[in-house]
C-alpha positions in Angstrom: 0.0 0.0 0.0 2.8 2.4 0.9 4.6 2.0 -2.4 1.3 2.4 -4.4 0.6 5.7 -2.6 4.1 6.9 -3.3 3.7 6.0 -7.0 6.3 3.2 -6.8 6.2 -0.3 -8.2 5.9 -2.6 -5.2 8.8 -5.0 -4.8 6.4 -7.6 -3.2 2.8 -8.0 -2.0 1.8 -8.7 1.6 -1.7 -9.8 2.5 -3.4 -9.7 5.9 -6.5 -11.8 6.7 -8.5 -13.1 9.6 -8.2 -16.6 8.1 -6.0 -18.9 10.2 -2.8 -20.3 8.6 -4.2 -23.8 8.2 -7.2 -22.3 6.3 -4.9 -20.4 4.0 -2.8 -23.5 3.4 -5.9 -25.5 2.6 -7.0 -22.9 0.0 -3.6 -22.8 -1.7 -1.9 -26.3 -1.9 1.2 -24.7 -3.4 1.7 -22.5 -0.3 4.8 -22.8 1.8 4.9 -22.3 5.6 7.6 -19.7 6.3 6.4 -18.8 9.8 3.2 -20.6 10.5 3.8 -20.3 14.3 3.6 -16.5 13.7 0.7 -16.8 11.2 2.7 -16.4 8.0 2.2 -18.4 4.8 4.0 -17.8 1.5 2.1 -18.3 -1.8 4.0 -18.4 -5.1 1.8 -16.8 -7.8 2.6 -15.6 -11.3 6.3 -15.3 -10.6 5.7 -13.4 -7.3 5.8 -14.6 -3.8 2.8 -13.3 -1.9 3.1 -13.4 1.9 -0.2 -13.9 3.7 -0.3 -13.1 7.4 -3.1 -13.8 9.8 -4.3 -10.8 11.9 -2.5 -11.1 15.2 -1.4 -9.4 18.4 2.1 -10.2 19.6 2.7 -10.8 23.3 6.3 -10.3 24.7 9.6 -10.3 22.8 12.2 -11.8 25.1 14.7 -12.4 22.3 14.3 -8.9 20.8 12.9 -10.3 17.6 10.2 -13.0 17.8 7.0 -12.7 19.9 6.9 -15.0 22.9 3.3 -15.7 22.1 1.0 -15.0 19.2 -2.7 -14.2 19.8 -4.7 -14.1 16.6 -6.8 -11.0 16.3 -10.2 -10.5 14.6 -9.7 -7.0 13.3 -7.2 -5.2 11.1 -6.9 -2.4 13.7 -5.4 -4.8 16.2 -3.0 -6.3 13.6 -1.7 -2.9 12.5 -0.8 -1.7 16.0 1.9 -4.3 16.4 3.7 -3.2 13.2 6.8 -1.0 13.0 6.2 2.3 11.3 3.0 4.2 10.4 3.8 4.2 6.7 3.9 0.4 6.8 0.6 0.2 8.6 -1.7 1.1 5.7 -4.1 -1.5 4.4 -6.3 -1.7 1.3 -9.3 -4.1 1.1 -9.0 -6.1 -2.1 -12.6 -5.6 -3.1 -13.0 -1.8 -2.5 -9.6 -0.2 -3.1 -10.1 2.2 -0.2 -7.2 3.0 2.1 -7.5 1.9 5.7 -5.4 4.0 7.9 -5.6 3.4 11.7 -2.2 4.9 12.7 -1.8 8.1 10.7 0.4 6.6 8.0 -1.1 8.6 5.1 -0.3 11.9 6.8 3.2 10.7 7.5 3.7 9.8 3.9 2.6 13.3 2.9 4.8 14.8 5.5 7.7 12.5 4.5 8.2 11.2 8.0 9.2 7.8 9.5 7.3 7.5 12.7 7.1 4.4 15.0 3.5 3.1 15.6 2.6 3.8 19.2 5.5 4.0 21.7 8.8 4.0 19.8 10.6 2.4 22.8 8.2 -0.5 22.7 8.5 -1.0 19.0 12.3 -1.1 19.1 12.3 -3.4 22.1 10.1 -5.9 20.1 12.6 -6.1 17.3 16.0 -4.3 17.5 16.5 -4.4 13.7 13.7 -1.9 13.4 16.3 0.8 14.3 18.2 -0.1 11.1 14.9 -0.3 9.1 14.0 3.3 10.3 17.3 4.5 8.7 16.7 2.5 5.6 13.2 3.7 4.9 14.2 7.3 5.7 17.1 7.1 3.2 15.2 5.2 0.5 12.3 7.6 0.4 14.2 10.8 1.3 12.2 11.1 4.5 13.1 12.4 8.0 12.9 10.2 11.1 10.3 11.8 13.4 12.1 13.3 16.5 10.6 10.9 19.2 11.4 7.9 17.0 14.9 9.3 16.4 15.5 9.8 20.1 14.3 6.2 20.8 16.8 4.8 18.3 19.6 6.6 20.2 18.3 5.3 23.5 18.2 1.7 22.3 21.3 1.8 20.1 23.4 -0.5 22.3 20.8 -3.2 21.9 21.6 -3.5 18.2 24.2 -6.1 19.2 21.3 -8.5 20.0 20.5 -8.7 16.3 22.0 -11.7 14.5 25.0 -11.1 12.2 23.0 -12.4 9.2 20.1 -10.0 9.7 22.5 -7.1 10.2 24.4 -8.0 7.0 21.1 -8.2 5.0 19.9 -4.8 6.3 23.3 -3.2 5.7 23.3 -4.6 2.1 19.9 -3.2 1.5 21.2 0.2 2.8 24.0 0.0 0.3 22.1 -1.2 -2.8 18.7 0.7 -2.7 20.1 3.8 -4.4 20.5 6.0 -1.3 23.6 4.6 0.3 25.2 8.0 1.1 22.2 9.3 3.1 21.8 5.9 4.7 25.3 6.0 6.2 24.9 9.6 7.2 21.8 8.6 9.1 23.6 5.6 10.6 26.1 8.0 11.9 23.6 10.5 13.2 21.6 7.9 15.1 24.8 6.5 16.6 24.2 3.1 15.0 27.3 3.3 12.8 29.8 3.1 15.7 27.9 -0.1 16.9 27.5 -2.0 13.7 30.6 -0.8 11.6 33.0 1.0 13.9 35.7 0.6 11.3 33.7 2.9 9.0 33.1 5.4 11.8 36.8 5.6 12.3 37.2 7.2 8.9 35.7 10.5 10.1 38.4 13.2 10.5 41.2 11.1 8.9 42.7 13.7 6.5 44.1 12.9 3.1 46.8 14.6 0.9 45.0 17.4 -0.8 46.7 17.0 -4.2 45.1 13.6 -4.5 42.0 14.1 -2.4 40.7 17.7 -2.6 37.3 16.5 -1.4 38.4 16.0 2.2 38.8 13.2 4.7 38.4 9.4 4.2 34.8 9.6 5.5 33.8 12.3 3.0 35.5 10.4 0.2 33.7 7.2 1.0 30.3 8.9 1.2 30.9 10.5 -2.2 31.6 7.1 -3.6 28.5 5.6 -2.0 26.5 8.5 -3.6 27.4 7.1 -7.0 25.9 3.6 -6.3 22.6 3.3 -8.2 19.7 1.2 -7.0 20.3 -2.4 -7.9 24.1 -2.3 -7.5 25.6 -5.7 -7.0 26.1 -6.3 -3.2 29.8 -7.2 -3.6 30.6 -4.0 -5.5 28.7 -1.9 -2.9 30.6 -3.5 0.0 33.9 -3.2 -1.9 33.2 0.6 -2.3 32.4 0.9 1.4 35.5 -1.1 2.5 38.1 -0.1 -0.1 39.8 2.4 2.2 39.0 0.8 5.5 42.8 0.3 6.1 43.5 4.1 6.0 42.6 5.1 9.6 45.0 2.7 11.3 47.9 3.5 8.8 47.6 7.3 8.8 50.9 9.2 9.0 50.9 13.0 9.1 53.2 15.1 6.9 55.2 15.9 10.0 55.8 12.2 10.5 56.7 11.4 6.9 58.6 14.5 6.1 56.7 15.3 2.9 52.9 14.5 2.9 50.2 12.5 4.5 50.7 8.8 3.8 48.9 5.5 4.3 51.7 3.0 3.9 50.4 -0.6 3.5 46.8 0.5 3.8 45.7 -2.0 1.2 47.2 -5.0 3.0 45.8 -3.8 6.3 42.5 -3.0 4.7 42.2 -6.6 3.3 42.7 -8.0 6.8 40.1 -5.7 8.3 37.6 -6.3 5.5 38.1 -10.0 6.0 37.3 -9.7 9.7 34.2 -7.7 8.9 33.0 -10.2 6.4 33.5 -13.1 8.8 31.8 -11.1 11.6 28.8 -10.5 9.4 28.9 -14.1 8.1 29.2 -13.4 4.4 29.5 -16.4 2.1 33.0 -17.5 1.1 32.3 -16.5 -2.5 31.2 -13.0 -1.6 34.0 -12.6 0.9 36.5 -13.5 -1.8 35.2 -10.9 -4.2 35.0 -8.1 -1.6 38.5 -8.8 -0.5 39.7 -8.8 -4.2 38.1 -5.4 -4.7 39.9 -4.0 -1.7 43.2 -5.7 -2.6 43.3 -4.5 -6.2 41.8 -1.0 -6.1 45.2 0.8 -6.1 46.6 -1.2 -9.1 44.8 1.0 -11.6 47.3 3.8 -11.1 49.9 1.7 -12.7 48.0 0.2 -15.7 49.5 2.5 -18.4 53.0 1.3 -17.5 52.2 -2.4 -17.0 53.7 -5.1 -19.2 51.1 -6.4 -21.6 51.1 -9.8 -19.8 50.5 -8.2 -16.4 47.7 -6.0 -17.8 46.0 -9.0 -19.4 46.2 -11.0 -16.1 44.8 -8.0 -14.3 41.7 -7.6 -16.5 41.2 -11.4 -16.1 40.2 -11.0 -12.5 36.8 -12.5 -11.8 34.0 -10.0 -12.2 36.5 -7.4 -13.4 33.6 -5.0 -14.3 33.2 -4.5 -10.5 36.9 -3.5 -10.2 36.5 -1.1 -13.0 33.3 0.4 -11.6 35.0 0.9 -8.2 38.0 2.6 -9.8 35.7 5.0 -11.7 33.8 5.9 -8.5 37.1 6.3 -6.7 38.4 8.8 -9.2 35.2 10.8 -9.4 35.1 11.1 -5.6 38.7 12.4 -5.5 40.9 14.0 -8.2 38.4 13.5 -11.0 40.9 12.1 -13.6 39.6 9.1 -15.5 42.8 8.5 -17.7 43.5 5.0 -16.3 39.8 4.1 -16.4 39.6 5.1 -20.1 42.9 3.3 -20.9 41.6 0.0 -19.5 38.3 0.4 -21.2 40.0 1.0 -24.6 42.3 -2.0 -24.0 39.2 -4.2 -23.3 37.5 -3.0 -26.5 40.5 -3.4 -28.7 41.9 -6.7 -27.3 40.0 -9.8 -28.4 39.1 -12.2 -25.5 41.2 -15.0 -27.0 44.3 -12.7 -26.7 43.5 -11.8 -23.1 42.9 -15.5 -22.2 44.6 -17.6 -24.9 44.6 -21.4 -24.8 47.6 -22.9 -23.2 50.2 -24.0 -25.7 51.9 -26.6 -23.4 50.8 -28.6 -20.3 52.6 -30.3 -17.6 52.3 -33.6 -19.5 53.9 -32.0 -22.5 56.8 -30.9 -20.3 57.3 -34.5 -19.1 57.3 -35.7 -22.6 60.0 -33.1 -23.3 62.2 -34.7 -20.6 61.5 -32.3 -17.6 61.1 -33.8 -14.1 57.8 -32.9 -12.3 58.3 -30.4 -9.5 58.4 -26.7 -8.6 60.1 -25.9 -11.9 56.9 -26.8 -13.7 55.1 -23.8 -12.3 58.1 -21.5 -13.2 58.1 -22.8 -16.8 54.4 -22.6 -17.3 54.2 -19.1 -15.9 57.1 -17.9 -18.0 55.5 -19.5 -21.0 52.2 -17.8 -20.4 53.8 -14.4 -20.0 55.6 -14.9 -23.3 52.4 -15.9 -25.0 50.5 -12.9 -23.5 53.3 -10.6 -24.6 52.9 -11.9 -28.2 56.4 -13.4 -28.2 55.2 -16.9 -29.0 52.1 -18.0 -30.9 52.5 -21.7 -31.8 53.3 -24.9 -30.0 56.6 -25.2 -31.9 57.6 -21.7 -30.7 56.6 -22.7 -27.1 58.7 -25.8 -27.2 61.7 -23.9 -28.5 61.2 -21.2 -25.8 61.1 -23.8 -23.0 64.2 -25.6 -24.3 66.2 -22.4 -24.7 65.3 -21.1 -21.2 65.0 -24.1 -19.0 66.8 -27.1 -20.5 69.8 -26.6 -18.2 67.6 -26.4 -15.1 65.7 -29.6 -14.9 65.7 -31.6 -18.1 66.6 -35.3 -17.8 69.6 -36.4 -19.8 
């Protein structure tokens, strides 16, 4: 209902009914029980997943998320009063199309306000993640958090640690990928949530950078400017890579007085990779996502050297998995600092002008071939195959015969059997 009134395409559809879960399930055999103990049934329909919830009143929330006991209600008024924010408490009967508003949600939509239903302290005590959701909705819609609700977030901010890492990760990912990441992180900071959920990002505030490379300001401002460039629908790994790419700068900061010339962040990439890995593990990212996020952090400084790279080195660089994310991060990094896109355009031209088969050519020789040529298996194999690949990528050799001659000339004296 909220999205329809805002003129937005709803991402999903939620239905509320006085029918009990077992009645809903009997009407829709294809339904899936996703929370029957809380009165929630999922119905796949026309490519959509429609969530059907029975009117209820929740009693107690000892774990800060789930109700201790569910009491089914008979009226929509009772059901709405247990929900989080007024803009999410609007209902529309399927047969009339009228808007049912028992909590002032329509007025808050018009006023562009995120307001907790009833007592804010009670709403946040019921589910601590609602504090993060208040920030997300405010950022996504460009709304303000109503003062009493805002103050309640600050009062309960320490309780955010009761939320599971998985739920925090999912909410943070939504903050980063819904098209309003900059405002979302500003609000996380203003509500004091940032220091609790991602203190490593909060540490960026006030960390100055050399003005000749970063006229925009400190590491926090630079990161916010990059977040501002993330459109809705950005891949989560890219968004997290943007957020964490400079996470190693605060602990490696050295002033101009310390270095004798300018502000420096020696080894900030290596430190940043370790910090990013700790964050990913803490938030329980998958191994696949962690690997990509760490790769983005690890490689973001290499673009500065692309124009001077050997051809083989450049080809290996652009062969990184999901290289388009590396390129996108570099572009945002430049636009949020010095503004020069020379390296970005150089790589783009290289990708356009270089056929894929020259970037990733088929191997000319294998380990079995080396054995047939009289070489003993061992560490030398890796050295030979790497040198052979570099020569191939440089265009020095193109055929199997050339590859064999290259190997014999370079390595025959090192490990070939007599």
